[in-house]
C-alpha positions as CSV (number, residue, x, y, z in Angstrom):
1,M,-33.0,3.7,76.5
2,N,-34.6,-0.4,76.0
3,A,-36.6,-0.9,78.1
4,P,-35.9,-3.8,80.5
5,D,-37.0,-7.5,79.5
6,V,-39.5,-8.0,82.2
7,V,-41.3,-10.7,80.8
8,G,-38.1,-12.8,80.2
9,W,-39.2,-12.9,76.4
10,N,-35.8,-14.9,75.5
11,G,-36.8,-17.7,78.2
12,R,-40.1,-18.3,77.0
13,L,-39.6,-18.2,73.5
14,L,-37.1,-21.3,74.1
15,D,-39.7,-22.7,76.5
16,Q,-41.8,-22.9,74.0
17,L,-39.8,-25.0,72.6
18,T,-37.9,-26.8,74.7
19,F,-40.7,-28.5,77.3
20,Y,-41.6,-30.0,73.1
21,W,-38.9,-31.3,72.4
22,T,-37.5,-32.6,75.7
23,V,-41.3,-34.0,77.2
24,Q,-42.8,-34.8,73.4
25,L,-40.5,-35.3,70.3
26,R,-37.6,-36.8,71.1
27,P,-38.0,-39.0,74.0
28,R,-40.8,-40.9,70.7
29,L,-37.8,-40.6,68.8
30,D,-35.8,-42.9,69.9
31,G,-34.9,-46.1,68.9
32,L,-36.1,-45.6,65.8
33,T,-35.0,-47.8,62.8
34,D,-33.7,-47.4,59.7
35,N,-37.0,-49.2,58.7
36,E,-38.7,-46.5,60.0
37,Y,-36.6,-44.0,59.0
38,F,-37.5,-44.6,55.4
39,W,-40.3,-46.5,55.3
40,E,-43.5,-45.4,52.7
41,P,-46.6,-44.6,54.2
42,V,-47.7,-44.5,50.5
43,P,-46.6,-45.2,47.3
44,N,-44.7,-42.1,45.3
45,C,-44.0,-40.9,48.6
46,W,-40.6,-38.1,48.3
47,S,-37.7,-39.2,50.6
48,V,-33.9,-39.5,51.4
49,R,-33.3,-41.9,48.4
50,R,-29.9,-42.4,47.1
51,R,-28.8,-39.7,44.5
52,E,-28.7,-42.1,41.4
53,A,-32.0,-43.6,42.9
54,A,-33.9,-39.8,43.1
55,T,-37.8,-40.5,42.1
56,T,-37.6,-36.5,41.6
57,S,-35.6,-33.8,39.0
58,V,-33.7,-32.6,42.2
59,G,-31.6,-34.3,45.0
60,K,-30.9,-31.7,47.3
61,G,-27.6,-32.2,49.5
62,V,-24.4,-33.7,48.8
63,G,-23.6,-36.8,49.2
64,P,-24.3,-40.2,49.0
65,F,-28.0,-40.1,49.0
66,V,-30.2,-36.6,48.7
67,V,-33.5,-35.2,49.6
68,E,-36.2,-35.8,46.8
69,V,-38.1,-31.9,45.6
70,E,-38.9,-30.4,42.9
71,R,-39.8,-26.9,41.5
72,P,-41.6,-25.7,41.4
73,P,-43.4,-28.3,44.1
74,P,-45.8,-29.7,42.8
75,D,-50.1,-28.7,44.2
76,P,-50.5,-30.9,46.6
77,P,-47.8,-31.9,47.6
78,P,-46.6,-35.9,48.0
79,V,-47.0,-37.6,51.1
80,T,-43.6,-37.1,53.0
81,T,-41.2,-40.0,54.8
82,I,-39.5,-39.7,58.3
83,A,-36.7,-39.2,56.3
84,W,-37.4,-36.3,53.9
85,R,-38.9,-34.9,57.9
86,L,-36.2,-35.2,59.6
87,V,-33.5,-34.0,57.3
88,H,-36.2,-30.6,56.4
89,I,-36.3,-30.1,60.5
90,I,-32.2,-29.9,61.1
91,V,-31.5,-28.2,57.5
92,D,-34.4,-25.5,57.2
93,C,-35.6,-25.3,59.9
94,F,-32.3,-25.1,62.0
95,G,-29.6,-24.7,60.0
96,T,-29.8,-22.8,57.7
97,R,-31.1,-20.6,60.2
98,S,-28.9,-21.0,63.0
99,E,-26.0,-19.8,60.4
100,N,-28.1,-16.7,59.4
101,H,-28.6,-16.0,62.7
102,L,-26.9,-16.8,65.8
103,G,-23.6,-17.7,64.1
104,G,-24.4,-21.6,63.5
105,P,-21.6,-23.4,61.4
106,P,-22.6,-24.0,58.4
107,I,-25.8,-26.1,57.3
108,N,-27.4,-25.6,54.0
109,W,-28.2,-27.3,51.2
110,Q,-24.8,-26.5,49.5
111,Q,-22.1,-27.8,52.6
112,Y,-25.0,-30.9,54.0
113,E,-24.3,-34.8,54.2
114,V,-27.6,-35.9,54.0
115,P,-28.2,-38.5,56.6
116,G,-28.1,-42.4,55.3
117,T,-29.5,-43.5,58.8
118,A,-32.0,-43.0,61.4
119,D,-28.6,-43.2,64.5
120,W,-27.6,-40.9,62.1
121,A,-30.5,-38.6,61.5
122,L,-30.7,-38.0,65.1
123,R,-28.0,-36.7,66.1
124,D,-27.3,-34.7,63.9
125,L,-31.2,-32.8,64.8
126,D,-29.4,-33.5,68.3
127,N,-27.3,-31.0,67.8
128,A,-29.3,-29.1,66.0
129,V,-31.5,-27.9,67.9
130,E,-28.4,-27.3,71.0
131,T,-27.1,-25.0,68.2
132,W,-29.8,-23.2,67.8
133,T,-31.1,-23.5,71.4
134,A,-27.8,-21.7,72.6
135,G,-28.2,-19.5,70.4
136,V,-31.7,-18.1,70.6
137,A,-30.5,-17.5,74.4
138,L,-27.9,-15.2,73.6
139,L,-30.1,-13.0,71.5
140,G,-31.2,-10.6,74.4
141,L,-34.5,-9.0,74.0
142,E,-32.3,-6.0,71.5
143,G,-31.9,-9.2,69.4
144,L,-35.0,-10.5,69.7
145,E,-35.4,-7.5,67.8
146,R,-34.2,-6.4,65.2
147,P,-34.8,-7.1,61.8
148,C,-34.4,-10.7,60.3
149,G,-32.3,-8.9,57.9
150,P,-32.2,-9.3,54.0
151,T,-32.3,-13.3,53.9
152,E,-36.0,-13.6,54.9
153,G,-36.8,-12.3,51.8
154,S,-39.7,-9.9,52.3
155,F,-40.1,-10.8,55.9
156,A,-36.6,-8.7,56.1
157,D,-38.2,-5.7,57.7
158,H,-39.8,-8.8,60.7
159,P,-38.2,-8.7,63.9
160,L,-35.8,-11.8,64.7
161,A,-38.6,-13.0,67.0
162,G,-41.2,-13.6,65.0
163,L,-38.4,-16.2,62.7
164,V,-38.4,-17.9,65.8
165,L,-41.5,-18.2,66.7
166,H,-41.8,-19.2,63.5
167,I,-38.9,-22.5,63.5
168,H,-40.7,-23.4,66.6
169,R,-44.3,-23.7,65.0
170,E,-42.3,-25.4,61.7
171,V,-40.8,-28.1,64.1
172,I,-43.6,-28.6,66.4
173,H,-46.4,-29.8,63.6
174,H,-43.5,-31.4,62.2
175,G,-42.0,-33.2,64.7
176,A,-46.1,-34.4,65.0
177,E,-46.1,-35.7,61.9
178,V,-42.8,-37.9,62.6
179,L,-44.7,-39.1,65.3
180,L,-47.0,-40.1,64.0
181,L,-45.6,-42.3,61.0
182,R,-44.1,-43.9,63.3
183,D,-47.5,-45.3,65.4
184,L,-48.3,-45.3,61.3
185,Y,-45.3,-47.6,61.0
186,R,-45.3,-50.1,64.4
187,T,-49.6,-50.5,63.8
188,G,-50.1,-50.5,60.5
189,D,-50.1,-51.9,57.2
190,R,-46.9,-51.8,54.9
191,V,-47.4,-50.7,51.6
192,D,-44.6,-52.0,50.1
193,P,-41.0,-53.6,51.7
194,S,-39.2,-52.8,48.7
195,H,-40.2,-49.1,49.4
196,A,-38.6,-49.5,53.1
197,H,-35.2,-49.0,52.6
198,P,-33.0,-47.8,49.9
199,A,-29.5,-49.3,50.6
């Protein structure tokens, strides 16, 4: 017989993300403009670009816009834009993992239409957070203890709770990067206005 969840792990894991999301991250994303979304703080950033304008050999996603990547990635990796980081959170952090582990809708690079505007990206981000948190809330202690399974590669035998913690850590640190870029856009000099918007 399983021990009772006297700590309330589902709630504690969700609190880690939802406090950050509702108090620190999401309010500071309000009003994000397309110019901020696409702004390149230094030359040669990876970004979201129209497919025909992509500067990398690989463009992830479907539709007219793609996310720039290289395989294998360079070391060190390039600076990425707010657009790149938000879409990474939507697909790699929340979408694919919600689909693989929580019964969420398919959100993966083979099916996902990459957002070409800031408003579109924020709508997708809001939906991704809602799907993730609802799924985690339903796991219960038994669900958190179950192995991640083969979709997590070498972490297949690790408990799903570890994956939840990892995703929250990823969102917290990428969210902080996005907010720093917003601060730099608001207060700093522009590198090149032509980099602001790919349209």
